[in-house]
VOLOKE-518616 format. One record per residue (C-alpha): residue in one letter; z, y, x. Coordinates in steps of 0.001 Angstrom, whole numbers, plus 524288, in hexadecimal, padded with zeros to 5 digits. Layout:
BEGIN
AZYX
...
***
This chain:
BEGIN
XE45F728552CA318
XE4EF929107CA1DD
XE4BB529772C950D
XE49612A5B9C9841
XE3CA32A818C912E
XE3D3F2AC08C8305
XE329E2B04CC79BE
XE32052BAB5C6F22
XE2A9A2BB75C624C
XE1DB92C2C8C6370
XE22242CA75C576F
XE286D2D514C5FC2
XE1C732D724C686D
XE139D2D758C5C8E
XE1B8E2E217C55FA
XE1CDC2EA18C626F
XE0E632E9B2C658D
XE0A9B2ECAFC5777
XE13072F8E8C5735
XE0E6A2FD08C64B8
XE00222FC5BC6042
XE039330445C541F
XE096130E95C5D20
XDFD0530F1EC654E
XE018E307A6C714D
XDF7CE2FFD2C7983
XDF8672F1E4C747D
XDF1242EC53C8036
XDFA672F2CBC89A0
XE066B2EDF4C8272
XE01782DFEDC820C
XDFD262E02DC9054
XE0A652E57EC9502
XE120A2DBA6C8CFA
XE09D62CF8CC9010
XE06662CDA3C81B1
XDF9602CC65C7AD3
XDF3AA2CE0BC6D41
XDF1C52BF63C6C95
XE00732BD56C6D87
XE04212C83AC643B
XDFC002C34DC58E9
XE03282B643C585E
XE10322B748C515E
XE14EC2AA62C56D7
XE13C72AE6EC6517
XE1FE62B13BC6D24
XE200B2BA3AC78E2
XE28CB2BBA0C84D8
XE33C22C59DC8611
XE2C1A2CB57C91AD
XE203E2CDF1C890A
XE284E2D4BEC7E84
XE2FAC2DC8BC88BE
XE23172E13CC8F44
XE1D502E4CBC8225
XE290B2ED05C7E94
XE28F62F3BFC8BE4
XE1A7D2F6CCC8A18
XE1D022FD2CC7CC3
XE28D23048BC823F
XE203D30A68C8CE5
XE13DE30CCCC84D0
XE1AB13127BC78EE
XE266431863C800D
XE2E873120AC7565
XE3905307CFC772B
XE392F305E9C6879
XE2BA42FFD3C697E
XE25B930984C5F9F
XE2DF6303C1C5496
XE374E30F6AC5347
XE35BA31C24C4BF8
XE3619322D6C593C
XE344131D7CC6708
XE3F8D319DFC6FE0
XE39A131E20C7C9B
XE37E4314ABC87CE
XE43E2315E7C9079
XE4DDF318C5C85C1
XE539330B07C869A
XE553B30C33C9562
XE5C7631902C93D8
XE659131339C899D
XE67C53072AC91D1
XE6BA730EF9C9DCA
XE74FD31738C95CB
XE7BF230C07C8ED0
XE7CAD303B6C9B24
XE87DC30C83C9F86
XE8FBA30887C938C
XE9CD1301C4C9581
XE9B192F808C8A6F
XE91CE2F278C8071
XE97DB2FB89C7666
XE939E3074AC7E3E
XE85FC3019DC8027
XE839830100C717A
XE89EB30E4CC6EEF
XE824D3154FC7998
XE75A630E28C7710
XE7549310CAC686A
XE78A731F1EC6AC8
XE6DF53205EC74FC
XE633E31AD1C6C55
XE677C32267C6050
XE658732EC5C6854
XE585132BB1C6E35
XE5143321EAC6539
XE4F63326E7C574E
XE47FA31AE9C52E5
XE54973131AC527A
XE6285314FCC4E6F
XE6CA930CA1C556C
XE7AB930A78C5185
XE85D930321C57FD
XE917B2FF84C4FA3
XE9E5C2F90FC531D
XEA5CC2F14DC4931
XEB2D22EA35C4A41
XEAD1A2DD58C4EB2
XE9EAB2E022C509E
XE95672EA48C55B3
XE88032EDADC502E
XE7BE92F401C55BD
XE72DE2F9F3C4B79
XE64902FDCDC4CD1
XE5CA2305DFC431F
XE4E7530A19C4421
XE4B953178BC3E5B
XE3E9931248C398D
XE3FB13036FC3850
XE326930296C31AB
XE2C4C3052AC3F06
XE31D62F80EC4399
XE2CE62EEADC3927
XE2DB02E2B1C4212
XE3B8B2E673C4665
XE37A62E653C54BF
XE3F3C2F29BC585D
XE4B442EE27C50D7
XE4AD72E0D5C5793
XE48992E6C6C64EC
XE533E2F115C6417
XE5DBA2E7FAC5ECB
XE5A4A2DE72C69B9
XE5B4D2E959C73DA
XE68842EE06C6EE8
XE6DE82E05DC6FEA
XE67CB2DBECC7CAF
XE698F2E824C84F9
XE783E2EA4DC8210
XE7A372DBA2C843C
XE74072DCF1C91B6
XE7C952E8B0C94EE
XE892F2E111C92AB
XE83E72D4BFC990B
XE85782CBFFC8D17
XE7E922C9CEC805B
XE84762D131C74DD
XE86FD2C64BC6AEC
XE80AE2CAEEC5E65
XE86D12C702C5159
XE7BB72CB4DC48B5
XE6F5A2D377C488B
XE6A642D9DAC3C25
XE5CFA2DF48C38A3
XE59052E81DC2D6B
XE4C152E0FEC2C0D
XE49CB2D3FCC254E
XE48562C798C2D26
XE3BF22C9B0C3545
XE31402C01AC38F7
XE36392BFFBC4702
XE445D2BD10C431A
XE44C82B0E6C4BC7
XE44792B9D2C57C1
XE51782BFD0C53C7
XE59792B414C57AF
XE535B2B557C6537
XE55BA2C40AC65C2
XE63042C553C5F30
XE6D292BA76C6166
XE741D2BBA4C5460
XE72E32BB15C45A8
XE679F2C34CC404E
XE67FB2C97DC32D6
XE5D992D13BC2BB1
XE5C152DBD7C217C
XE683F2E2E6C260E
XE6B842F133C23E0
XE69A52F3D7C3278
XE64AF2EDCCC3F02
XE70302E9E1C4777
XE76A62DFCEC5020
XE850D2DC7DC507E
XE8DD42D70BC5B13
XE9C182D4BFC5E3A
XEA3F72E11EC6073
XEAB502DB7FC6C2A
XE9F7E2DB95C7542
XE9E902EA5DC746D
XEA88B2EB46C7F59
XE9FE12E384C88AC
XE9D3E2EBAEC94F2
XE8FB42EF8AC99C2
XE8D6C2E75FCA5F2
XE7F9F2EA71CAA49
XE7D142F31BCB612
XE73412FE30CB6EC
XE6AAB2F5F9CBFD7
XE6AE92EAEDCB5FB
XE672B2F4B0CAB75
XE5B7E2F9AACB334
XE56A72EBC5CB4DC
XE58EA2E8FFCA66A
XE51442F4FBCA230
XE45D12F0DECAA95
XE45312E421CA2FF
XE46662E9E7C9566
XE43832E59DC8B30
XE41A12D7CDC9081
XE50282D46EC9143
XE51F32D77FC82E4
XE49112CC52C7F35
XE50622C1ABC8661
XE54902B80AC7C10
XE62852B77CC774F
XE60152AD54C6D1F
XE68DA2AAF9C6168
XE686329CAAC5DDE
XE719529368C56B6
XE7A6228AADC5EE4
XE726E27E29C608B
XE65732857DC6159
XE6AE728D84C6CA2
XE704A2817DC73A2
XE635727A54C72F2
XE5C0328661C77A8
XE6560287A8C831D
XE619627A03C87B6
XE532827C07C8566
XE531F28911C8C6E
XE5A0828381C9852
XE51ED2772DC9A3F
XE48582759ECA557
XE41F5269ECC9EE8
XE3D1826DA4C915F
XE34AC2615BC909E
XE3FE6257B5C90E6
XE4AFD25EB5C89F5
XE4DB1258C1C7CAC
XE56AB25A4CC711E
XE5E2A24E6EC75FA
XE61112555AC82D6
XE661426173C7C06
XE6E37259D3C7220
XE74CD252C1C7D6B
XE77A825FCFC842E
XE7DA7264E2C7798
XE859125864C75C0
XE7FCF25595C688C
XE75F724C84C624D
XE678F24F37C6035
XE699424DF8C51B6
XE74792581DC5188
XE6CE426178C5A50
XE60C726045C51CB
XE68EE262FEC4594
XE6FA926EBCC4BC5
XE62AD274B0C4FCD
XE5D2327251C424D
XE68C12795DC3C47
XE65D9284C2C4557
XE57BD2850DC40EB
XE510127F6DC4CCE
XE4DEF272E7C544D
XE4DB626E1FC624D
XE3EEF26E70C62C8
XE3E5827C63C5D9B
XE47D5280E5C67D2
XE40C1279CEC72C6
XE33C927FA8C6E62
XE398228D88C6E0B
XE3E1028C23C7C09
XE31002869DC807D
XE298629110C78F5
XE302F29C40C7FD5
XE2F0D295CCC8D1D
XE208F2936AC8A91
XE1E5A2A1C1C8741
XE25082A5A7C93D4
XE1D4829BF8C9C35
XE103E29FD7C95FB
XE13192ADE7C99DE
XE11852A951CA802
XE02B72A836CAA32
XE03A829FFACB699
XE0AB4294E9CAFCC
XE010328AE1CAA11
XE029728810C9BA6
XE03732797CC9E89
XE0F0A27C2CCA76D
XE15A128465C9D03
XE14D3278C7C93D3
XE1ABF26FA9C9DF5
XE25E82791ECA0B9
XE2933278A2C9251
XE28E2269D5C9152
XE1B2B26786C8C19
XE13DE25C73C92C3
XE06792602EC8D23
XE005926DDCC8D20
XDFAD026B7EC7F89
XE084326885C7A27
XE0DA727507C8004
XE022C27CC9C7A99
XE0470277A6C6CC1
XE12F927A87C6D97
XE10FE28845C72AD
XE074128B66C680E
XE10E02867FC5DB8
XE1B7228F63C6377
XE136829BC8C6528
XE06F229A82C5D53
XDFE1329AB4C693E
XDFA642911DC7403
XE006B2934CC8192
XDF32B2966BC8771
XDF09B2A0E1C7D3D
XDFE422A64BC7ECC
XDFC7B2A7A4C8D65
XDEEC42AD39C8C20
XDF3012B76CC8278
XDFDAB2BBFFC8BDA
XDF6182BC9BC9883
XDEC5F2C780C9B02
***
């Protein structure tokens, strides 16, 4: 198994659909185009695929003609991001990307105010909403900070190593998603929304070609939701082995401890200190793989269970329900029209 399939909290889809309905958009059309259903959206424990969230956002972009998903004081019309991306792609360095990009959006999108600041050792990107009360679930803030980290990273061909990200809001219910979205320390109740990174990387050159950019824009926003997880040392090492295995059924903590040249007792203690366990990590990998496989209607549920190391369908069904709140059959039924 090569771990390429990640899942996302349904929180984001719930908030986007709720606002879209408030603005008069066709709920049935949005759900149909995204491959979602009301049955999925009412369950707070459900996780969805990056493809579903990407299609939902594209649907709102088109229907509302607003890339700010109706959460801003004014729309940012569909196509504005593409125009900005094509302009900044001609930049010589990451520094120019942030300077040109913030200037562009401050001219054309009055719902936000962007600021790029260089310090002696660090650089900061700031984001302010002119009417933050229109984004009570912080969806637009989350989305835009993600965009302004992921897209510049893609342009220079390497991930910008974040030092810290700060939010004006208090710790939200969906805070666990932040370590999957932003690979750094997260702080709350700050005076501004921002992220910070090392000053030295600002000289990194833009390496993507115009053809690469065209392909990238065709995929947007899907690429922004590919996981760049921030995990402590031993948690990340264990996940690396779990994500790479082709035999989830047989891999054990003993196997991984041997690979890491440590004892089971030490590995268990290290994971506990990092707030997790081997079984929790294994279940998280299997959960996301299960969600991906259940999105493929031609793959029998019994086979999905076997691929994930379950010998009995009933055992897989119980595990999946404990992970997501619904049985695999109901999850698949609610997705397929």
